[in-house]
TORDOLO-467483 format. One record per residue (C-alpha): residue number from 0; residue in three letters; x, y, z. Coordinates in steps of 0.2 Angstrom, whole numbers. Example, Ala and Ser with C-alpha at 12.3 -4.5 7.8 and 13.67 -1.06 7.14 Angstrom:
REM TORDOLO-467483
   i  aa    c1    c2    c3
   0 ALA    62   -22    39
   1 SER    68    -5    36
//
This chain:
REM TORDOLO-467483
   i  aa    c1    c2    c3
   0 MET    88   -74   244
   1 ASP    93   -56   240
   2 LYS   101   -62   224
   3 ILE    84   -69   218
   4 PHE    73   -55   222
   5 SER    86   -40   222
   6 ASN    75   -31   209
   7 LEU    59   -32   219
   8 GLU    50   -22   232
   9 PRO    47   -30   249
  10 ASP    29   -32   246
  11 LYS    32   -40   229
  12 VAL    45   -52   237
  13 SER    32   -58   249
  14 LYS    19   -60   234
  15 ASN    32   -70   224
  16 LEU    37   -81   238
  17 ASN    19   -85   241
  18 SER    16   -89   223
  19 VAL    28  -104   224
  20 ALA    26  -109   242
  21 ASN     8  -116   241
  22 GLY     8  -122   259
  23 THR    27  -124   261
  24 GLN    33  -118   278
  25 ALA    43  -102   278
  26 GLY    59  -110   285
  27 GLU    58  -124   273
  28 LEU    55  -113   258
  29 VAL    71  -103   263
  30 ASN    81  -119   263
  31 ILE    74  -124   246
  32 ILE    78  -107   238
  33 HIS    95  -108   245
  34 SER    98  -125   237
  35 PHE    91  -118   220
  36 VAL   103  -103   221
  37 ILE   118  -115   223
  38 ALA   112  -126   209
  39 GLU   110  -110   198
  40 ASN   129  -109   197
  41 LEU   130  -127   190
  42 TYR   118  -122   176
  43 LEU   128  -106   173
  44 ALA   143  -117   171
  45 ALA   134  -129   159
  46 ALA   129  -114   148
  47 ARG   146  -107   148
  48 GLU   153  -124   142
  49 ILE   142  -125   128
  50 GLU   144  -107   123
  51 THR   163  -109   123
  52 LYS   161  -124   111
  53 LEU   150  -114    99
  54 GLU   162   -99    99
  55 ASN   177  -111    96
  56 LEU   168  -118    81
  57 ASN   163  -100    75
  58 ASN   181   -94    76
  59 GLU   188  -109    67
  60 PHE   176  -105    52
  61 ARG   181   -87    53
  62 TYR   200   -92    50
  63 THR   198  -107    39
  64 LYS   182  -103    29
  65 ASP   182   -84    30
  66 ARG   164   -84    36
  67 ASN   154   -86    52
  68 PRO   140   -99    53
  69 ILE   135   -91    69
  70 HIS   128   -73    70
  71 HIS   127   -72    88
  72 ILE   124   -82   104
  73 ARG   113   -79   119
  74 THR   111   -88   135
  75 ARG    99   -88   150
  76 ILE    96   -97   166
  77 LYS    79   -99   173
  78 SER    78   -90   190
  79 PRO    75  -101   206
  80 GLN    57   -93   207
  81 SER    53   -98   189
  82 ILE    60  -116   191
  83 MET    49  -118   207
  84 SER    34  -111   199
  85 LYS    36  -123   184
  86 LEU    38  -138   197
  87 ARG    22  -133   206
  88 ARG    12  -132   189
  89 ARG    17  -149   185
  90 ASN    13  -155   203
  91 LEU    32  -161   205
  92 ASP    42  -161   221
  93 LEU    49  -144   225
  94 SER    68  -148   226
  95 VAL    84  -147   216
  96 ASP    84  -165   213
  97 SER    66  -165   206
  98 ALA    71  -150   194
  99 ARG    86  -159   188
 100 ARG    76  -175   184
 101 ASN    61  -167   176
 102 LEU    66  -150   168
 103 THR    78  -149   153
 104 ASP    77  -131   150
 105 ILE    84  -123   165
 106 ALA   100  -118   155
 107 GLY    96  -111   138
 108 ILE   107  -107   124
 109 ARG   100   -98   108
 110 VAL   111   -99    93
 111 ILE   107   -87    78
 112 CYS   113   -92    61
 113 PRO   113   -83    44
 114 TYR   106   -98    34
 115 ILE    96  -113    36
 116 ASN   110  -125    32
 117 ASP   121  -117    45
 118 ILE   108  -123    58
 119 TYR   110  -141    54
 120 MET   129  -140    52
 121 ILE   131  -132    69
 122 ALA   120  -144    77
 123 GLY   130  -159    69
 124 MET   147  -152    74
 125 LEU   141  -149    92
 126 THR   133  -165    95
 127 LYS   148  -175    88
 128 GLN   159  -169   101
 129 ASP   163  -183   113
 130 ASP   158  -175   129
 131 ILE   141  -169   123
 132 THR   127  -182   124
 133 LEU   112  -179   113
 134 ILE    96  -183   123
 135 ARG    82  -177   112
 136 THR    80  -167    95
 137 ASN    64  -157    91
 138 ASP    65  -151    73
 139 TYR    52  -137    72
 140 ILE    60  -131    55
 141 GLN    54  -147    46
 142 ASN    39  -148    57
 143 PRO    34  -131    62
 144 LYS    22  -128    77
 145 PRO     4  -124    73
 146 ASN     7  -105    76
 147 GLY    21  -105    63
 148 TYR    36  -106    75
 149 ARG    52  -113    68
 150 SER    68  -118    76
 151 LEU    79  -133    80
 152 HIS    79  -138    98
 153 LEU    92  -150   105
 154 ILE    92  -156   123
 155 VAL   110  -161   128
 156 ASN   120  -166   143
 157 VAL   137  -158   146
 158 PRO   149  -162   159
 159 VAL   154  -148   172
 160 PHE   169  -151   182
 161 LEU   168  -145   200
 162 SER   180  -146   215
 163 GLU   173  -162   221
 164 GLY   170  -171   204
 165 LYS   160  -170   188
 166 GLU   142  -167   185
 167 ASN   132  -170   169
 168 VAL   120  -156   167
 169 ALA   106  -155   154
 170 ALA   103  -139   144
 171 GLU    92  -134   129
 172 VAL   101  -127   113
 173 GLN    89  -118   101
 174 ILE    96  -115    84
 175 ARG    88  -104    72
 176 THR    91   -91    58
 177 ILE    91   -72    60
 178 ALA    74   -72    51
 179 MET    66   -85    63
 180 ASP    72   -76    78
 181 PHE    65   -60    72
 182 TRP    48   -68    70
 183 ALA    48   -78    86
 184 SER    53   -62    96
 185 LEU    39   -51    89
 186 GLU    26   -65    89
 187 HIS    29   -68   108
 188 GLU    27   -49   111
 189 ILE    11   -48   100
 190 ALA     2   -64   104
 191 TYR     3   -61   123
 192 LYS    -4   -43   122
 193 LEU   -19   -48   110
 194 PRO   -37   -44   116
 195 GLU   -47   -60   114
 196 ARG   -59   -53   101
 197 LYS   -44   -50    89
 198 SER   -34   -65    94
 199 LYS   -39   -77    80
 200 LYS   -37   -64    66
 201 ILE   -20   -58    72
 202 LYS   -14   -76    75
 203 LYS   -18   -80    57
 204 GLU    -8   -65    51
 205 LEU     7   -70    62
 206 LYS     7   -88    55
 207 ASP     6   -80    37
 208 CYS    21   -69    41
 209 ALA    30   -85    47
 210 GLU    27   -93    30
 211 VAL    33   -77    21
 212 ILE    49   -77    32
 213 ASN    52   -96    29
 214 ASP    51   -93    10
 215 THR    63   -79    12
 216 ASP    75   -90    22
 217 LYS    74  -103     8
 218 ARG    78   -90    -6
 219 MET    92   -83     4
 220 GLN    99  -100     6
 221 LYS    98  -103   -13
 222 MET   107   -87   -17
 223 TYR   121   -91    -5
 224 ASN   122  -108   -13
 225 VAL   124  -100   -30
 226 LEU   137   -88   -23
 227 THR   147  -102   -15
 228 SER   147  -112   -32
 229 TYR   153   -97   -41
 230 GLN   167   -95   -29
 231 ILE   172  -113   -30
 232 SER   172  -113   -49
 233 ALA   182   -96   -50
 234 LYS   197  -104   -41
//
């Protein structure tokens, strides 16, 4: 329990517990939280497995192609409090089994690439590995969200080997360019701080910026393709 709320003051701990408890008895809630803390290690292991696979691919390219198709990788695991809140919002059972059945984004891996083509190349190489099972693909590059958001989302299963056997764990892999990530980070910050009276205008500006960034991504890809063609012909 200290691990979950170590950065909170005592009164905030109580408030956060109450926000997810919603009628659950205190003793039962403590047991539920303990089970989520144990499960957290499983998702950390899944994220590490995928991160290692991606780093191996990136290192291979550095030595064989003299370039890195991955700029950087970030991982995150939803906190037990966040998981329980999400289950409550969906009116689902407050348990680890329920979370594992219904939530596919507890473990998240974000992969940032230089170019658009790198996104699909990395996605293809990752999902072709024989111990990775692709569950679902959401291509928000070809089909952007209404607000202009672009990224390739993969839901995959990865095996995690534990002392008593193997567990297949779901994780979400988001792959995007540096430019897409720049837009998404700032859009998230701006959109959630908007006063209602200015919301419509600013959201249109943000979507326009997404289109400009997409055009820039495409132009950078074309320039890289020209460079690659020149290097091949010069050999």
